[in-house]
Structure formats: structure tokens, C-alpha cells
C-alpha positions in Angstrom: -33.2 67.3 -71.2 -33.5 66.7 -67.5 -31.3 68.7 -65.3 -29.6 67.0 -62.3 -30.6 68.4 -59.0 -27.9 70.1 -57.1 -29.7 69.7 -53.8 -27.9 67.7 -51.2 -29.8 64.6 -50.3 -31.2 64.4 -46.8 -29.3 62.3 -44.4 -31.2 59.2 -43.2 -32.5 59.4 -39.7 -31.3 57.1 -37.0 -34.6 55.2 -36.9 -34.4 54.5 -40.6 -30.8 53.2 -40.3 -31.7 50.9 -37.5 -34.7 49.6 -39.6 -32.6 48.8 -42.6 -29.8 47.2 -40.6 -30.0 43.4 -40.3 -30.8 42.3 -36.8 -29.0 39.3 -35.5 -29.8 37.5 -32.2 -26.5 36.3 -30.5 -27.3 33.5 -28.0 -24.1 34.2 -25.9 -23.5 37.0 -23.5 -20.3 38.9 -23.9 -18.5 39.3 -20.6 -15.8 41.9 -20.1 -12.5 40.5 -18.7 -11.1 42.7 -16.0 -7.7 42.7 -14.4 -6.8 39.4 -12.6 -7.6 39.4 -9.0 -6.0 37.4 -6.3 -8.0 34.5 -5.1 -9.1 34.5 -1.4 -7.9 30.9 -1.2 -4.4 31.5 -2.6 -1.5 30.9 -0.3 1.1 33.6 0.3 3.6 31.1 1.8 7.0 30.9 0.1 7.7 27.4 -1.3 11.1 25.8 -1.7 10.8 25.9 -5.5 10.2 29.6 -5.4 13.2 30.1 -3.1 15.4 28.1 -5.5 14.3 30.2 -8.4 15.0 33.4 -6.5 18.5 32.2 -5.7 19.2 31.3 -9.3 18.1 34.8 -10.5 20.2 36.4 -7.8 23.3 34.4 -8.9 22.7 35.5 -12.5 22.4 39.1 -11.5 25.7 38.9 -9.5 27.4 37.3 -12.5 26.1 40.1 -14.8 27.2 42.8 -12.4 30.7 41.2 -12.2 31.2 41.3 -16.0 30.1 45.0 -16.2 26.4 45.1 -16.6 24.5 47.7 -14.5 21.1 46.0 -15.0 19.1 43.6 -17.0 15.6 43.3 -18.3 13.3 40.8 -16.5 12.8 38.9 -19.8 16.6 38.5 -20.2 17.0 37.3 -16.6 14.2 34.8 -17.0 15.8 33.6 -20.3 19.1 33.1 -18.5 17.4 31.3 -15.6 15.5 29.0 -18.0 18.7 28.1 -19.8 20.6 27.4 -16.6 17.7 25.3 -15.3 17.6 23.3 -18.5 21.4 22.8 -18.4 21.4 21.6 -14.8 18.3 19.4 -15.3 20.0 17.6 -18.3 23.2 17.2 -16.3 21.3 15.6 -13.4 19.4 13.3 -15.7 22.6 12.2 -17.3 24.1 11.4 -13.9 21.0 9.3 -13.0 21.4 7.4 -16.3 24.9 6.3 -15.4 23.7 5.5 -11.8 20.8 3.3 -12.9 22.9 1.6 -15.6 25.3 0.4 -12.9 22.3 -0.7 -10.8 23.0 1.8 -8.0 20.5 3.8 -6.1 22.9 6.7 -5.3 25.4 8.3 -7.6 29.2 8.0 -7.1 32.0 10.4 -8.1 32.6 8.2 -11.2 29.1 9.0 -12.5 29.7 12.8 -12.1 33.0 12.4 -14.0 31.4 10.6 -16.9 28.6 13.1 -17.1 31.1 16.1 -17.1 32.9 14.4 -20.0 29.7 14.2 -22.0 29.2 17.9 -21.4 32.8 18.7 -22.6 33.8 19.6 -19.0 36.7 18.4 -16.9 37.2 18.4 -13.1 40.1 20.8 -13.5 37.8 23.4 -15.1 35.7 23.4 -11.9 38.5 24.4 -9.6 38.4 28.2 -10.4 34.7 28.1 -9.3 35.8 27.1 -5.8 37.0 30.7 -5.2 34.7 33.0 -7.2 35.7 36.6 -7.6 32.4 37.8 -6.0 32.8 38.7 -2.3 31.5 36.2 0.2 29.2 38.8 1.8 27.2 39.0 -1.5 27.3 35.2 -2.2 25.5 34.4 1.1 21.8 35.3 0.6 19.3 35.9 3.3 16.4 33.6 3.0 12.9 34.1 4.3 11.9 31.6 7.0 9.7 28.9 5.6 6.4 28.4 7.4 6.4 25.2 9.4 3.0 23.6 9.2 1.4 21.3 11.7 2.7 17.8 11.3 0.1 15.5 10.1 -0.3 11.9 11.3 -0.2 9.8 8.1 -0.9 6.6 9.9 -4.4 7.3 11.1 -6.0 4.7 13.3 -8.4 2.5 11.5 -9.4 0.0 14.2 -10.7 0.7 17.7 -8.8 0.1 21.0 -10.4 -3.3 21.4 -8.9 -4.6 18.1 -5.6 -2.7 18.2 -2.5 -4.9 18.5 -0.2 -2.2 20.0 -1.1 -3.1 23.7 -0.5 -6.7 23.0 3.0 -6.0 21.7 3.8 -3.6 24.6 2.9 -6.4 27.1 5.5 -8.7 25.6 8.8 -7.2 26.9 11.0 -9.6 24.9 9.9 -8.1 21.5 12.3 -5.3 20.4 10.8 -1.8 20.1 12.2 -1.5 16.6 9.8 -4.2 15.4 6.6 -3.0 13.7 3.4 -3.0 15.6 1.1 -5.9 15.7 -1.8 -6.1 13.3 -5.4 -6.3 14.4 -6.0 -8.9 17.2 -8.5 -10.8 15.2 -5.9 -11.7 12.6 -3.9 -13.9 15.0 -6.2 -14.6 17.9 -9.4 -16.6 18.2 -12.5 -14.5 18.3 -16.0 -15.8 19.2 -18.2 -16.9 16.4 -21.1 -14.9 17.7 -21.4 -12.2 20.4 -24.3 -10.6 22.3 -25.4 -7.0 21.9 -23.1 -5.8 24.7 -20.1 -7.5 23.1 -19.8 -10.5 25.4 -19.4 -14.0 23.8 -22.7 -15.7 23.2 -23.3 -19.0 24.9 -22.7 -22.1 22.8 -25.7 -23.2 20.9 -26.9 -26.7 20.3 -26.0 -28.5 17.1 -28.7 -27.7 14.6 -29.8 -30.4 12.1 -30.9 -29.7 8.6 -34.6 -29.1 8.0 -36.7 -31.9 6.8 -38.6 -31.4 3.5 -41.9 -31.1 5.3 -40.4 -28.5 7.7 -39.4 -26.1 4.9 -41.9 -23.1 4.9 -43.5 -22.0 1.7 -45.2 -18.7 0.9 -43.9 -16.7 3.9 -40.7 -14.8 2.8 -39.7 -14.1 6.4 -39.9 -17.7 7.5 -38.1 -18.8 4.3 -35.2 -16.4 5.1 -35.1 -17.7 8.7 -35.0 -21.3 7.4 -32.2 -20.4 4.9 -30.2 -18.8 7.7 -30.8 -21.9 9.9 -29.6 -24.2 7.1 -26.5 -22.0 6.5 -25.6 -22.2 10.2 -26.1 -26.0 10.2 -23.9 -26.3 7.2 -21.2 -24.1 8.8 -21.3 -26.1 12.0 -21.0 -29.4 10.1 -18.0 -28.1 8.1 -16.3 -27.0 11.4 -16.8 -30.4 13.0 -15.5 -32.1 9.8 -12.4 -29.9 9.8 -11.8 -30.5 13.5 -12.1 -34.2 13.0 -9.7 -34.1 10.1 -7.2 -32.0 12.0 -7.3 -34.4 15.0 -6.9 -37.4 12.7 -3.9 -35.7 11.0 -2.4 -34.8 14.4 -2.7 -38.5 15.5 -1.0 -39.6 12.3 1.8 -37.2 12.7 2.3 -38.2 16.3 2.4 -41.9 15.5 4.9 -41.4 12.7 7.1 -39.3 14.9 7.4 -42.1 17.5 9.3 -44.2 15.0 12.5 -42.1 15.1 14.1 -40.6 18.2 15.0 -37.4 16.5 11.5 -36.8 15.1 10.0 -37.8 18.5 12.1 -35.2 20.3 11.3 -32.6 17.8 7.6 -33.3 18.0 7.7 -33.2 21.8 9.4 -29.8 21.7 6.8 -28.5 19.3 3.9 -29.9 21.5 5.3 -28.4 24.7 5.6 -25.0 22.9 2.0 -25.2 21.7 0.9 -26.2 25.2 2.6 -23.2 26.8 1.1 -20.9 24.1 -2.4 -22.2 24.8 -2.0 -21.9 28.5 -0.8 -18.3 28.1 -3.8 -17.6 25.9 -6.2 -19.0 28.5 -4.6 -17.0 31.3 -4.8 -13.8 29.3 -8.6 -14.2 29.2 -8.7 -14.4 33.0 -9.4 -18.1 33.3 -7.6 -20.7 35.3 -5.7 -23.5 33.7 -6.0 -27.0 35.0 -2.6 -28.7 35.1 -4.0 -32.1 34.0 -6.2 -30.6 31.3 -3.4 -29.9 28.8 -1.9 -33.4 29.1 -3.1 -36.5 27.4 -5.7 -36.8 24.6 -7.6 -33.6 25.7 -4.4 -31.5 25.4 -3.7 -32.9 22.0 -7.2 -32.0 20.9 -6.7 -28.4 22.1 -3.4 -28.3 20.2 -5.1 -29.6 17.0 -7.7 -26.9 17.4 -5.1 -24.1 17.7 -2.7 -25.3 15.0 -2.6 -26.3 11.4 -0.1 -28.6 9.7 1.0 -27.4 6.3 3.4 -29.3 4.0 3.4 -27.8 0.5 6.0 -30.3 -0.8 4.0 -33.4 0.1 2.6 -33.8 -3.4 6.2 -33.9 -4.8 7.3 -36.8 -2.6 8.3 -40.0 -4.2 5.5 -42.6 -4.0 6.8 -46.0 -3.3 5.1 -49.0 -4.8 3.8 -51.4 -2.1 5.8 -54.6 -1.9 2.8 -56.9 -2.3 1.8 -55.0 -5.5 5.3 -55.2 -6.8 5.4 -58.9 -6.3 2.1 -59.4 -8.0 3.3 -57.3 -11.0 6.6 -59.3 -11.2 4.7 -62.6 -10.9 2.3 -61.6 -13.7 5.2 -60.6 -15.9 7.0 -63.9 -15.4 3.7 -65.8 -16.2 3.2 -63.8 -19.4 6.8 -64.6 -20.4 6.4 -68.3 -19.7 3.2 -68.5 -21.7 4.8 -66.7 -24.6 
């Protein structure tokens, strides 16, 4: 019979224990989280929201002191502040609901009264709060002065001085100062189609004709681009001449129709004189001299047509009268058909 050994087994060495332990490779590095540190970019300036919360906590502390409490835990004060803030926020939202329902932008006393009724309050219950039992010296807190930052110009200039419309408005003394500033000059004044490198207007170029089929280059990309640009300029010039001829023809049509009635003739003459004065002022502002006879007659009407545009949106809705000759032919054809039937 085998006897059990009473010898204490030897303790495994540290190397054997490490050899038997399963080794795991963890791909992540464990970082120790230290105490939070203040960021170097954090601002220490007191905000209005923080001042309001401090005032609310101070009011809660004064109320607790008045009813007999010597102190309160920070968690309890924060709970009271959260409840008071929620109550006031819901009251303000209710007042806004009544204000918007009546399509008003600002609340009136009636909105406050309706909101107090929904919160089971009356105006008479607010009268005791006009004279609280807390001394006035304690009710008036001392606030920290808010830092006043540098005022920022929100309307940053986008255009340069040569396109800014402010000098043009300042030159016209009859425009009230309360009116907004003028937009960019290029939005309401004629600007040259092409300028030189120094900014001066380029001399007028001769009318370009479209390229003939045998003049179109082939194979050279640079010459093809130049030819395409030349074709585009020629098309643009043709469209400008077409629009100018159309405007002049329309101007003549309006002038001839205005001569039929005295009232329309006087109204057209007033408009024409106003446009003539406007064009003369524009020419003088550019430093040029105005010939007195240049703005009268057909040449003056051409200038007015170039600087104006006739717009009548309701023209398509006018009644179209049937010509008398056509009406007679239609009536005669109807009688002939009736006689043959």
C-alpha cells in the first residue's frame, strides 16, 4: 500500500508561471486619464448666461436663509435652480404661444394674464412679491463688469473704391441720409465693354465679320481658339446692333402713338426731357462737354433709346381687336354660306 507523501510540494517559480500563462497581444495602448486640465485657449471672461445663473442661485440661497436654513448642499441648490429655470422657461414659451396665436410680435399684458391662469396663478398672488421680506441691501447684487470686446464691422467692404456707390450717393444732396447706400456702380451705370491694361476704356473696334469657311484654321489649337473668340465677338456685336435697332424702332413707335392724344404727348415729352437731363448729367460727370443741339432731334432720341428700356408686362393681356376689313370679309362669307344653304 502506497503511503502518501507528507512533503509540501515546491512552489512554482516565476518563470514557470509566466511560461504556463497564456500570452495575449492587445493591439491598443492603455492611456491613464489624469485630472482635467484647463485648456490654454479657454476664455475666463464671464458671460451673461453665467451671470444669470449666479443671480438665480443667489436668490435661492436668500430664500432658503429666510425660511430658516443655515446652508444647502451644492447639489440641492443646483436642483432648485434647474426646477426654477424649467418653470420660467415653460412660462415664457406659453406666453409666446399666446402672442403668436394672435399674430403679434411682442406680448401684451393679456398674454401674461392668460399664461398665469394656465399655471394656476392670479395677478393678486403676485402683489406680495412686490415687497419681499428680504432687505433691499441683500436683494441688490454686485455684478462683475462684463468685458467689452472690440466692435467688429459686420459689413466688410467687398468692392474697391472705384466700384463703391457711396461717393455717388454722397454727391447727390437731395437723397436723404437715412436711405441705404448705393450698390456697385456697374449695376446702374454704363461700363465700357473692354478696357486697356491701365483701366482706361479701349478705343472702339471695327465691326468684325464672321469668318468664311476657307478662313477657318484647322490643326492649330491656338488659331482655332482665336478664331472662336473672333466669331463670338462678331456674334455679340451683331446682337448688340440688332437690339439697338429694335429699341430705336420701338421708341419711334411709342413716339408716333403718343402724338395722337394730347395727354399722352405731354406725358411722353416730360419723360423725354427727364431722360435727356439724365444723359446730360451722366456725360458731364465723365468730364465731357455736352453740345446743346446734340440731345435734340433724332440723335437725341437715339441716345435716349440706348439708355432706356420700355417694359410693358401687361401687353400680352390686352384685347386684340379684329381688323375691320377682316370682319367684313368674315361677315360677307357668312352671308354667302347662308344664301347658298
